[in-house]
C-alpha positions in Angstrom: 258.5 -146.6 100.4 259.9 -149.5 98.3 262.1 -150.4 98.1 264.1 -149.1 100.4 263.5 -149.3 104.0 262.0 -146.0 106.0 265.2 -143.6 108.0 266.0 -140.4 108.0 269.5 -138.7 106.8 272.2 -139.7 109.5 273.8 -136.5 108.9 277.4 -135.4 107.7 279.5 -137.1 110.4 282.7 -138.7 109.1 282.2 -142.5 109.1 284.6 -143.2 111.9 282.3 -141.1 114.2 278.8 -143.1 113.2 279.9 -145.6 115.1 280.2 -143.3 118.0 276.4 -142.1 118.0 275.2 -145.6 119.3 277.0 -145.1 122.5 275.2 -141.8 123.0 274.3 -141.9 126.3 276.2 -144.8 127.1 279.7 -144.4 129.4 282.7 -143.3 127.0 285.2 -146.4 126.1 288.8 -145.6 127.1 290.9 -148.3 124.8 293.5 -150.2 126.5 295.7 -151.0 123.8 296.7 -149.8 120.4 295.3 -153.1 119.3 291.9 -152.4 120.6 288.9 -152.7 118.3 286.1 -149.7 119.2 284.3 -150.0 116.0 284.4 -151.9 112.8 283.3 -150.1 109.6 281.9 -151.8 106.7 283.4 -151.8 103.5 282.6 -149.1 100.9 282.8 -149.8 97.4 285.8 -149.1 95.2 285.4 -146.7 92.5 286.9 -146.4 89.2 287.5 -143.0 86.7 285.7 -144.8 84.2 283.4 -142.6 81.8 281.8 -145.7 81.1 277.9 -145.0 81.4 277.5 -148.7 82.5 280.4 -148.6 84.4 279.6 -145.5 85.9 276.3 -146.8 86.5 277.3 -150.1 88.0 279.5 -148.0 90.6 276.4 -145.6 91.6 274.4 -148.6 92.6 276.6 -150.3 94.3 276.8 -147.0 96.6 273.4 -146.9 96.7 272.7 -150.5 98.0 275.5 -149.7 100.5 273.4 -146.3 101.8 270.4 -148.7 101.9 272.1 -151.5 104.0 274.0 -148.9 106.2 271.4 -146.5 106.9 273.9 -143.7 105.2 272.5 -140.9 103.5 276.0 -139.7 102.3 276.9 -143.0 100.1 273.5 -142.1 98.0 275.2 -138.7 97.9 278.2 -139.9 96.7 276.0 -142.3 94.2 274.7 -139.3 92.6 278.3 -137.6 92.4 279.7 -140.5 90.5 276.9 -139.6 87.9 277.0 -135.9 88.1 278.5 -135.6 84.3 275.1 -137.2 83.1 272.8 -135.3 85.3 271.9 -132.7 82.9 272.8 -134.2 79.9 269.1 -135.0 78.0 269.7 -137.6 76.1 272.0 -139.4 79.0 272.1 -143.4 78.7 269.2 -145.0 79.5 271.5 -146.9 82.3 272.5 -144.0 84.0 269.2 -142.1 83.8 267.8 -145.0 85.7 270.4 -145.0 88.3 269.9 -141.3 88.8 266.1 -141.7 89.3 266.6 -144.5 91.7 269.4 -142.6 93.9 266.9 -139.5 93.9 263.8 -141.7 94.7 266.0 -143.0 97.6 266.7 -139.3 98.7 263.2 -138.1 98.3 263.9 -136.3 95.4 260.5 -137.1 94.0 259.8 -134.1 91.2 263.7 -134.7 89.4 263.2 -138.2 89.5 260.2 -138.3 87.4 260.8 -135.7 85.1 264.1 -137.7 84.1 261.7 -140.8 83.8 258.8 -139.5 81.6 261.9 -138.2 79.0 263.4 -141.6 79.0 260.1 -143.5 78.0 259.2 -140.4 76.0 262.5 -141.4 74.0 262.3 -145.2 74.6 258.8 -146.5 75.4 260.2 -150.3 76.4 261.9 -149.3 79.1 260.1 -151.5 81.8 262.1 -150.4 84.8 261.4 -146.8 84.3 257.5 -147.4 84.1 258.0 -149.4 87.2 259.7 -146.6 89.2 257.1 -143.6 87.5 254.3 -146.0 88.7 255.8 -146.7 92.1 256.4 -142.5 92.3 253.1 -141.2 91.1 251.4 -143.6 93.7 253.7 -142.3 96.6 252.2 -138.8 95.5 248.7 -139.8 95.4 248.8 -139.7 92.2 246.7 -142.4 91.1 245.7 -141.9 87.8 248.8 -141.1 86.5 250.1 -144.3 88.3 247.6 -146.2 86.7 249.0 -144.9 83.0 252.3 -146.2 83.8 250.7 -149.7 85.1 249.1 -150.1 81.6 252.4 -148.9 80.1 254.1 -152.3 82.1 251.0 -154.2 81.1 251.4 -153.5 77.2 254.6 -154.3 77.8 253.8 -157.9 79.1 256.2 -157.5 82.2 255.0 -160.2 84.5 254.0 -160.1 87.1 255.0 -156.5 87.7 252.2 -155.4 85.5 249.4 -157.1 86.6 250.9 -156.4 90.5 251.2 -152.5 89.5 247.1 -152.4 88.6 246.1 -154.4 91.6 247.8 -152.3 94.2 246.0 -149.4 92.7 242.4 -151.2 92.8 243.7 -152.1 96.1 244.6 -148.2 97.3 240.9 -147.0 96.0 239.2 -149.8 97.9 238.3 -152.2 95.1 239.8 -155.1 97.7 238.2 -158.1 96.1 239.3 -157.5 92.4 242.7 -156.4 93.8 242.9 -159.9 96.3 241.9 -162.0 93.3 244.4 -160.6 91.3 247.3 -160.8 93.6 246.3 -164.4 94.4 246.5 -165.5 90.7 250.0 -163.8 90.3 251.5 -165.8 93.1 249.9 -168.9 92.1 252.2 -168.4 89.4 255.1 -166.8 90.8 258.1 -168.8 91.8 260.9 -166.4 92.5 261.5 -165.6 96.1 261.9 -162.0 95.5 258.6 -161.6 93.1 256.9 -163.7 95.9 257.9 -161.0 98.8 256.6 -158.1 96.6 253.6 -159.8 95.9 252.9 -161.0 99.4 253.4 -157.7 100.9 251.2 -156.1 98.7 248.7 -158.4 99.9 249.8 -157.8 103.4 249.0 -154.1 102.7 246.0 -154.4 101.1 244.4 -156.8 104.3 245.6 -153.8 106.7 243.9 -151.4 105.0 241.0 -153.7 104.6 240.9 -154.6 108.8 241.6 -157.9 108.3 243.9 -158.6 110.8 244.6 -162.4 110.5 244.9 -162.5 106.8 247.0 -159.0 106.4 249.5 -161.0 109.2 249.3 -164.3 107.5 250.5 -162.2 104.6 253.2 -160.3 106.5 254.4 -164.0 107.6 254.8 -165.2 104.5 256.6 -162.1 102.9 259.3 -162.3 105.4 259.6 -166.3 104.9 260.0 -165.7 101.0 262.8 -162.7 101.3 263.4 -160.8 104.7 264.4 -157.4 102.8 264.2 -154.8 104.9 261.2 -152.9 103.8 258.9 -155.8 104.9 260.3 -156.2 107.8 259.9 -152.7 109.1 256.5 -152.5 107.2 255.7 -155.8 109.8 257.0 -154.1 112.7 254.7 -150.8 111.7 251.9 -153.4 111.6 252.5 -155.1 114.7 253.0 -152.3 117.1 249.9 -151.2 115.5 248.1 -154.3 116.8 249.9 -153.5 120.4 252.4 -156.7 119.7 255.0 -154.5 121.2 256.9 -157.8 122.5 256.5 -159.4 118.9 257.5 -156.1 117.2 261.0 -155.9 119.8 261.7 -159.8 118.9 261.3 -159.6 115.1 264.2 -156.4 114.9 266.4 -158.2 116.9 268.2 -159.7 114.2 268.0 -156.9 111.8 270.6 -154.1 110.9 270.9 -151.5 113.4 269.6 -148.8 110.5 267.6 -145.6 111.8 264.4 -147.2 110.7 265.3 -150.0 113.0 266.2 -148.4 115.9 263.0 -145.7 116.0 260.5 -149.0 115.5 262.5 -150.8 118.7 262.6 -147.6 120.3 258.7 -147.3 120.4 258.1 -151.1 121.2 261.3 -150.5 123.9 259.1 -147.4 125.8 255.8 -149.4 125.7 257.7 -152.1 127.0 259.3 -150.3 129.9 262.5 -151.9 128.8 265.7 -150.3 129.9 267.0 -149.9 126.5 263.9 -147.4 125.9 266.3 -144.3 126.9 269.5 -145.0 125.4 267.6 -145.6 122.3 265.7 -142.5 122.2 269.1 -140.5 123.3 270.2 -142.1 120.3 267.4 -141.2 117.9 267.8 -137.6 119.0 271.4 -137.5 118.7 271.3 -138.8 114.9 268.3 -136.4 114.3 270.8 -133.7 115.7 273.1 -134.3 113.0 270.3 -135.0 110.3 269.7 -131.4 110.7 273.0 -130.4 109.9 272.1 -131.2 106.2 270.5 -128.0 105.1 269.1 -130.2 101.8 267.3 -133.2 104.2 263.6 -131.5 103.2 262.3 -135.1 103.4 262.0 -138.2 105.9 259.3 -136.2 108.0 257.6 -139.3 108.7 259.9 -141.2 110.8 260.3 -137.5 112.7 256.7 -137.6 113.4 256.7 -140.9 114.6 259.7 -140.4 117.1 258.1 -137.2 118.5 254.4 -139.1 118.7 255.7 -142.4 120.1 259.3 -142.0 121.8 259.0 -138.3 122.4 255.0 -138.2 123.6 255.4 -134.8 121.8 251.5 -135.3 119.9 251.6 -131.2 118.7 255.2 -131.9 117.6 254.3 -135.4 115.6 251.5 -133.3 114.1 253.5 -130.8 112.5 255.8 -133.1 111.1 252.9 -135.2 109.7 251.5 -132.5 107.9 255.1 -132.0 106.0 255.3 -134.8 105.5 251.7 -135.7 103.7 252.9 -132.7 101.5 255.6 -134.8 100.5 254.4 -138.3 100.0 250.6 -139.3 100.7 250.8 -143.4 101.2 248.2 -144.8 103.3 250.7 -144.8 105.9 251.1 -141.2 106.1 247.5 -140.4 106.3 247.4 -143.0 108.9 250.5 -141.1 110.9 248.7 -137.5 110.9 245.2 -139.5 112.0 246.7 -140.4 114.7 249.2 -137.6 115.7 245.8 -135.4 115.6 243.8 -137.9 117.8 246.9 -137.8 120.3 247.0 -134.1 120.0 243.3 -134.0 120.5 242.8 -132.0 117.5 239.9 -132.9 116.2 239.8 -130.8 113.0 243.4 -132.4 111.8 241.7 -135.5 112.4 238.9 -134.5 109.8 241.4 -133.0 107.5 243.2 -136.7 107.3 239.8 -138.3 106.5 239.0 -136.1 103.9 242.5 -135.4 102.3 242.3 -139.2 102.0 239.1 -139.2 100.4 239.9 -136.5 97.8 242.7 -138.5 96.7 240.7 -141.8 96.2 242.3 -143.5 99.3 240.4 -146.2 100.9 241.5 -147.1 104.3 239.3 -148.9 106.5 241.7 -147.6 109.5 241.1 -143.9 109.7 237.6 -144.5 109.6 238.1 -146.6 113.1 239.4 -143.5 114.8 
């Protein structure tokens, strides 16, 4: 889900131990001296005790960015804690509401984020960022009509290219590929900002992927990465390459990427398919990190990556199918239906495969990949 990269919670380990998880299955390190560096930990944002909402929101967002960068959900938890004094205030300042909703979205707490944002736009209809987040959250949960309304609000505010791109993305999900493609290409011709171009190109790449236009999708993915190589686009392109059986290309793509759980998972999939020696250490590392995530009682999301791990790394399609079903109850993006269908096929469960197709159809989603299975 944009803007954050995919991944799951890393658990409650102290920061000093997070790096040790990457050594799971490897030989222990015995320091040879007091000055030997074993692991370098990232610098964390400094927090003040300021009661200024703008300061608190800025510091919370810095923590959230660190959580995305490091793949550490505890930092997102700290971001929520920094904003706790406003969490239950119906009239909280907009800057705080937006920071709270963005952090809740990152943690897959979609319902409270939506409630918070809806209250904000009721009292401040000109909050473009809130409308864009609402459009995304409704879309992720498969509520396209609600997402359309948020997109229309953006368009009425003349926030471009986001208003028209928001509407085009919903058209594409419903299978109105021609209209959506034409709109995105028009917006691309006008877009000069690299981040906006990357966002539009990613949307175009996903459109072409669902339409079965492999070469066009590949070209759009590569152009998106050239515009701005953000984590979401890199992982989504890696998924595309893995779907196409281009495992070496996926492996190569992720070599220079940060080693967060999402990247580790795709590397493990590619390594297993390529019979690389890294496959087993990566598998053990992912399982160790998942075990730590299981210590978090609030970790009810992130079933998507658990399904991918079970299906592609562990070779347990029945378990993958169970995770994929739980995941679809939380988020209903095209990848979630695709994962359910692939898990069902691998498990030999034709009824579950048909379930994936029927649920996608009822939602209004059109994805040629589902018909190809």
